[in-house]
C-alpha positions in Angstrom: 21.4 4.5 13.4 22.0 2.3 10.3 25.2 2.8 8.4 25.8 1.7 4.9 29.0 -0.2 4.2 30.3 0.9 0.7 32.4 -2.3 0.5 29.6 -4.8 1.1 26.3 -3.0 0.6 25.3 -4.2 4.1 23.3 -2.1 6.6 24.9 -1.8 10.0 23.4 -0.3 13.1 25.1 2.3 15.2 23.9 2.0 18.7 23.5 5.4 20.4 24.1 6.1 24.1 21.7 8.3 26.0 24.2 11.1 25.9 25.1 11.0 22.2 24.1 13.8 19.8 20.9 13.4 17.8 22.7 14.5 14.6 26.0 12.7 14.8 27.7 9.6 16.3 30.8 10.0 18.5 34.1 8.6 17.4 34.3 6.5 20.5 30.9 4.9 19.7 32.1 4.0 16.2 35.4 2.6 17.4 33.5 0.5 20.1 31.3 -1.0 17.4 34.4 -1.9 15.3 35.9 -3.5 18.3 32.7 -5.5 19.0 32.5 -6.6 15.4 29.2 -4.9 14.7 30.7 -2.5 12.2 33.3 -3.2 9.6 36.4 -1.0 9.5 35.6 0.2 5.9 32.2 1.4 7.1 33.7 3.2 10.1 36.2 4.9 7.8 33.5 6.0 5.4 31.5 7.4 8.3 34.4 9.3 9.8 35.9 10.7 6.6 32.9 11.2 4.2 30.6 14.2 4.3 26.9 13.7 3.4 27.5 15.4 0.0 30.4 13.2 -0.8 28.4 10.1 0.2 25.6 11.0 -2.2 28.0 11.8 -5.0 29.3 8.2 -4.8 26.1 6.9 -6.4 23.9 9.8 -7.6 24.1 13.0 -9.6 20.8 14.7 -9.0 19.0 16.8 -11.6 17.5 19.5 -9.3 16.8 21.9 -12.3 14.6 19.4 -14.2 11.4 21.0 -13.1 12.5 24.4 -14.5 13.6 22.8 -17.8 10.7 20.4 -18.4 7.9 21.3 -16.0 8.1 18.0 -14.1 10.5 17.0 -11.4 13.0 14.1 -11.2 11.8 11.0 -9.3 13.7 8.1 -7.7 13.3 4.8 -9.4 13.9 2.6 -6.3 14.1 -0.8 -8.0 17.7 -1.9 -7.9 18.7 0.7 -5.3 19.4 0.1 -1.7 17.3 1.7 1.0 20.3 3.8 2.0 20.7 5.2 -1.5 16.9 6.0 -1.8 17.0 7.7 1.6 20.0 9.9 0.8 18.6 10.9 -2.6 15.1 11.8 -1.2 16.6 13.8 1.7 18.8 15.8 -0.8 15.8 16.5 -3.0 13.9 17.8 0.1 16.8 19.9 1.0 16.7 21.5 -2.5 13.0 22.2 -2.1 13.6 23.9 1.3 16.3 26.1 -0.3 13.9 27.2 -3.0 11.1 27.9 -0.5 13.6 30.1 1.5 14.5 31.9 -1.7 10.8 32.4 -2.6 11.1 30.8 -6.1 9.5 27.3 -5.7 7.7 26.0 -8.8 4.4 24.2 -8.5 5.6 20.8 -9.5 8.9 21.1 -7.7 7.4 20.2 -4.4 6.8 16.6 -5.6 9.5 14.4 -4.1 8.9 10.8 -5.0 10.4 7.3 -5.1 8.6 4.8 -7.3 8.7 1.0 -7.4 9.4 0.8 -3.6 8.8 -2.6 -2.0 7.5 -2.9 1.5 10.8 -4.4 2.5 12.7 -1.3 1.1 10.3 1.0 3.0 10.8 -0.8 6.3 14.6 -0.5 5.9 14.4 3.1 4.7 12.4 4.2 7.8 15.4 3.4 9.9 17.5 6.2 8.3 17.3 9.7 9.8 15.9 12.2 7.3 16.9 15.8 8.1 14.8 17.7 5.5 11.3 16.3 5.6 9.0 13.4 6.3 7.9 10.4 4.2 4.7 8.5 3.5 4.4 5.1 1.9 1.6 4.4 -0.6 1.5 0.7 -0.7 -0.7 0.0 -3.7 1.1 2.6 -5.8 4.5 1.3 -4.4 5.5 5.0 -4.0 7.2 6.9 -1.2 6.2 10.6 -1.2 8.3 13.0 0.8 7.1 16.4 2.1 9.9 18.9 2.6 9.9 20.4 6.1 9.3 23.9 4.7 6.0 22.7 3.2 4.3 21.7 6.4 0.6 22.3 6.9 -0.3 26.0 6.8 2.9 27.0 5.0 2.3 30.0 2.8 4.5 28.7 0.0 2.6 25.4 -0.1 -0.8 27.2 -0.1 0.3 29.4 -3.0 1.5 26.4 -5.0 -1.8 24.6 -4.4 -3.8 27.6 -5.6 -1.8 27.7 -8.8 -2.2 24.0 -9.4 -5.9 24.1 -8.9 -6.1 26.3 -12.0 -5.3 23.2 -14.0 -8.1 21.0 -15.3 -8.9 17.7 -13.6 -7.2 14.4 -14.7 -9.2 11.1 -14.7 -7.3 7.9 -14.0 -9.4 4.9 -15.1 -8.7 1.1 -14.8 -10.1 -1.8 -16.8 -9.8 -4.2 -13.9 -8.9 -4.2 -10.2 -5.5 -5.8 -11.0 -4.6 -2.7 -12.9 -4.7 -0.6 -9.7 -1.0 -0.6 -8.8 -0.1 1.0 -12.2 -3.1 3.4 -12.0 -2.3 4.4 -8.4 1.3 5.1 -9.5 -0.1 7.6 -11.9 -2.7 9.0 -9.5 -0.3 9.4 -6.5 2.3 11.0 -8.7 -0.2 13.5 -10.1 -1.5 14.4 -6.6 2.0 15.0 -5.4 2.3 17.8 -8.0 -1.0 19.3 -6.8 -3.2 18.0 -9.7 -6.9 17.3 -9.2 -7.3 13.6 -9.8 -10.5 11.5 -10.1 -10.4 7.7 -10.1 -12.7 5.4 -12.1 -12.1 1.8 -11.4 -13.0 -1.6 -12.8 -14.8 -0.4 -16.0 -13.3 -2.9 -18.6 -15.0 -3.7 -21.9 -16.3 -7.1 -20.7 -19.0 -5.1 -19.0 -19.4 -2.2 -21.4 -22.2 -0.6 -19.5 -19.8 0.3 -16.7 -17.8 2.8 -18.8 -21.0 4.0 -20.5 -22.4 4.9 -17.1 -19.3 7.1 -16.6 -19.7 9.1 -19.8 -20.8 12.2 -17.9 -17.5 12.2 -15.9 -15.5 11.6 -19.1 -17.1 14.5 -20.9 -17.1 17.0 -18.0 -15.6 20.3 -19.3 -13.4 20.5 -16.2 -11.5 17.3 -17.3 -8.3 18.0 -19.3 -6.9 14.5 -19.8 -7.7 10.9 -19.2 -5.3 8.1 -18.3 -6.6 4.6 -19.0 -4.8 1.5 -17.6 -5.7 -1.9 -19.1 -4.2 -5.3 -19.5 -5.7 -8.4 -21.2 -6.9 -7.2 -24.6 -6.1 -3.6 -23.9 -9.3 -2.4 -25.6 -10.6 0.2 -23.0 -8.5 3.2 -24.2 -10.0 2.9 -27.6 -13.5 3.0 -26.2 -12.7 6.0 -24.0 -11.0 7.7 -26.9 -14.3 7.4 -28.9 -16.2 9.0 -26.0 -14.0 11.8 -24.8 -12.9 15.1 -26.4 -9.6 15.4 -24.5 -6.3 13.5 -24.9 -6.3 9.9 -23.7 -3.1 8.3 -22.4 -3.2 4.6 -22.7 -1.1 2.5 -20.2 -0.8 -1.2 -21.1 -0.4 -3.3 -18.0 1.4 -6.7 -17.7 -1.9 -8.4 -16.7 -3.3 -11.4 -18.6 -2.9 -15.0 -19.6 -0.5 -16.7 -22.0 -0.2 -14.7 -25.2 -0.8 -11.4 -23.3 3.0 -11.6 -23.3 3.5 -9.5 -20.2 1.5 -6.6 -21.6 2.8 -6.6 -25.2 -0.6 -7.7 -26.6 -2.3 -4.8 -24.8 0.3 -2.4 -26.0 -0.1 -3.5 -29.6 -3.9 -3.1 -29.3 -3.5 0.4 -28.0 -0.9 1.3 -30.7 -3.4 0.1 -33.3 -6.3 2.1 -31.8 -8.8 3.4 -34.4 -9.8 6.1 -32.0 -7.9 9.3 -32.8 -6.2 11.2 -29.9 -5.0 8.2 -28.0 -1.3 8.1 -27.0 0.5 5.1 -25.5 3.3 4.9 -22.9 5.4 1.9 -22.0 4.0 -1.2 -20.2 3.2 -0.6 -16.5 4.5 3.0 -16.8 2.0 4.9 -14.6 4.7 7.4 -13.7 5.4 8.3 -17.3 1.6 8.6 -18.0 1.4 11.0 -15.1 4.2 13.2 -16.3 2.6 13.4 -19.8 -0.8 14.2 -18.3 0.6 16.9 -16.1 2.3 18.6 -19.0 -1.0 18.5 -21.0 -3.1 20.1 -18.4 -0.3 22.5 -17.3 0.1 23.9 -20.8 -3.7 24.1 -21.3 -4.5 26.0 -18.1 
């Protein structure tokens, strides 16, 4: 299995024999790899003397009670982290969920275990690490890894109970002005679905073809809709249009899409902040996750 070297940040592979344990590596195997030069002494020392809890504490202090305080769970921002770090954090989060399932006090949103801004390369590296407390899935467009705790497998009573409670919340629409806005929109949609929210996607309805959003007015005004997220780059005008058509909160997400003076999404953000349609709130550029957290709180409080 891959081993992380604290000294160098490199990933090293421990080669198992057919008789080695599935959950641990023998001391002789570790020493053999040090002898062969495939493992650095510092990595061997860390492996032999550091418990999983101690290894995690070297780079993370997880906030397992965030769901109970704020109604929305902590997520891993993978950008700038190693695959080893992301794997250890996700596995510990899943362990915490399993413990709450066993105790019978799991909250609806607590089952969402997510890592955002995960590149394909990070995911391929991360897959090599053994995860003891659940299984992962990669959502390529959203650049998200979602993890399902082992106690929430299909048919699990706790999972079904959580889903029934989540279904009492109103639906959330995630709309995009253009196809290039999809990564940000999918970050929001996948995040919401992980918490059990009902999500409907409306894609490529920007103001350059105004008839496209007009055709979706019945969806925007459906009484079962509790919030609308609108992702747009370029001129960033779509949230204002939606805000003038819908009677629920609209969350505007500026995206870093556009030419020249779009300034990496700043122009779109300024347009949204200057919206003349009341009831439009704005999150940071490309922040689909933040939009999802806000939308979840809106429909959760309103259910």
